C-alpha positions as a Markdown table, in Angstrom:
| # | Residue | x | y | z |
|---|---|---|---|---|
| 1 | Met | 171.5 | 109.9 | 124.5 |
| 2 | Thr | 171.4 | 113.6 | 123.9 |
| 3 | Asn | 171.5 | 115.8 | 127.0 |
| 4 | Tyr | 170.0 | 119.2 | 127.0 |
| 5 | His | 171.0 | 122.0 | 129.3 |
| 6 | Leu | 169.3 | 125.4 | 129.8 |
| 7 | Gln | 171.4 | 128.4 | 128.7 |
| 8 | Glu | 173.3 | 129.9 | 131.7 |
| 9 | Asn | 171.8 | 133.3 | 130.9 |
| 10 | Leu | 168.2 | 132.1 | 131.2 |
| 11 | Ala | 166.2 | 133.2 | 134.3 |
| 12 | Val | 163.2 | 131.0 | 135.2 |
| 13 | Ser | 160.5 | 131.9 | 137.6 |
| 14 | Asp | 158.3 | 129.5 | 139.6 |
| 15 | Ser | 155.3 | 130.8 | 137.6 |
| 16 | Gly | 156.7 | 129.6 | 134.2 |
| 17 | Phe | 158.1 | 132.9 | 133.1 |
| 18 | Leu | 161.4 | 132.7 | 131.2 |
| 19 | Phe | 163.8 | 135.6 | 130.6 |
| 20 | His | 166.7 | 135.3 | 128.1 |
| 21 | Ala | 169.2 | 137.8 | 129.4 |
| 22 | Ser | 171.3 | 137.9 | 126.2 |
| 23 | Thr | 168.3 | 138.8 | 123.9 |
| 24 | Gly | 165.9 | 140.4 | 126.4 |
| 25 | Glu | 163.2 | 138.0 | 125.1 |
| 26 | Thr | 160.6 | 136.7 | 127.5 |
| 27 | Phe | 158.5 | 133.5 | 127.3 |
| 28 | Thr | 155.8 | 131.8 | 129.3 |
| 29 | Val | 155.3 | 128.0 | 129.6 |
| 30 | Asn | 152.4 | 125.9 | 130.9 |
| 31 | Glu | 152.6 | 123.5 | 133.8 |
| 32 | Thr | 154.1 | 120.7 | 131.7 |
| 33 | Gly | 156.7 | 123.1 | 130.3 |
| 34 | Lys | 157.5 | 124.3 | 133.8 |
| 35 | Thr | 158.1 | 120.7 | 134.9 |
| 36 | Ile | 160.3 | 120.0 | 131.9 |
| 37 | Ile | 162.3 | 123.2 | 132.6 |
| 38 | Lys | 162.6 | 122.3 | 136.3 |
| 39 | Leu | 163.9 | 118.8 | 135.4 |
| 40 | Leu | 166.4 | 120.2 | 132.8 |
| 41 | Gln | 167.7 | 122.6 | 135.5 |
| 42 | Gln | 168.3 | 119.5 | 137.6 |
| 43 | Lys | 170.2 | 118.0 | 134.7 |
| 44 | Lys | 167.7 | 115.1 | 134.4 |
| 45 | Glu | 167.9 | 112.9 | 131.3 |
| 46 | Lys | 165.0 | 112.2 | 128.9 |
| 47 | Asp | 164.0 | 109.0 | 130.5 |
| 48 | Glu | 163.8 | 110.6 | 134.0 |
| 49 | Ile | 161.8 | 113.5 | 132.6 |
| 50 | Phe | 159.4 | 111.1 | 130.9 |
| 51 | Ser | 158.9 | 109.1 | 134.0 |
| 52 | Gln | 158.2 | 112.2 | 136.1 |
| 53 | Leu | 155.7 | 113.6 | 133.4 |
| 54 | Val | 153.8 | 110.3 | 133.1 |
| 55 | Asn | 153.4 | 110.1 | 136.8 |
| 56 | Glu | 152.6 | 113.8 | 137.4 |
| 57 | Phe | 150.3 | 114.5 | 134.5 |
| 58 | Asp | 148.9 | 111.0 | 133.5 |
| 59 | Ile | 150.1 | 111.4 | 129.9 |
| 60 | Glu | 150.3 | 108.5 | 127.4 |
| 61 | Ala | 153.8 | 107.7 | 126.4 |
| 62 | Gly | 153.1 | 108.1 | 122.7 |
| 63 | Leu | 151.6 | 111.5 | 123.0 |
| 64 | Leu | 154.3 | 112.5 | 125.5 |
| 65 | Glu | 157.1 | 111.7 | 123.0 |
| 66 | Lys | 155.7 | 114.0 | 120.3 |
| 67 | Asp | 154.9 | 116.8 | 122.7 |
| 68 | Tyr | 158.3 | 116.6 | 124.4 |
| 69 | Glu | 160.2 | 116.7 | 121.1 |
| 70 | Asp | 158.0 | 119.7 | 119.9 |
| 71 | Phe | 158.8 | 121.5 | 123.2 |
| 72 | Ile | 162.5 | 120.8 | 123.0 |
| 73 | Asn | 162.6 | 121.9 | 119.4 |
| 74 | Gln | 160.9 | 125.2 | 120.4 |
| 75 | Leu | 163.5 | 125.7 | 123.2 |
| 76 | Lys | 166.3 | 125.0 | 120.7 |
| 77 | Asn | 164.8 | 127.4 | 118.1 |
| 78 | Phe | 164.8 | 130.2 | 120.7 |
| 79 | Ser | 168.3 | 129.3 | 121.9 |
| 80 | Leu | 167.1 | 128.6 | 125.4 |
| 81 | Ile | 168.8 | 125.2 | 125.6 |
| 82 | Glu | 172.0 | 123.7 | 124.3 |
| 83 | Val | 173.2 | 120.2 | 123.6 |
| 84 | Lys | 175.9 | 118.9 | 125.9 |
């Protein structure tokens, strides 16, 4: 299974504000995104993240799969996460 890790030079606030220190770019994520970021910081794997999201947000697994992959792809496109 692919494990994603946040870039070391990424600052994350409790309000969902992300700052990429290397590029100076800033990003804002919603509640679901904040939860995913928080779980990635804790080095949780995809199945653990899914379990948490389903319980916390009452999301259907099928919809969650697509939304999760879209969000991860956005994080990758902006070089906010890396594969380890």
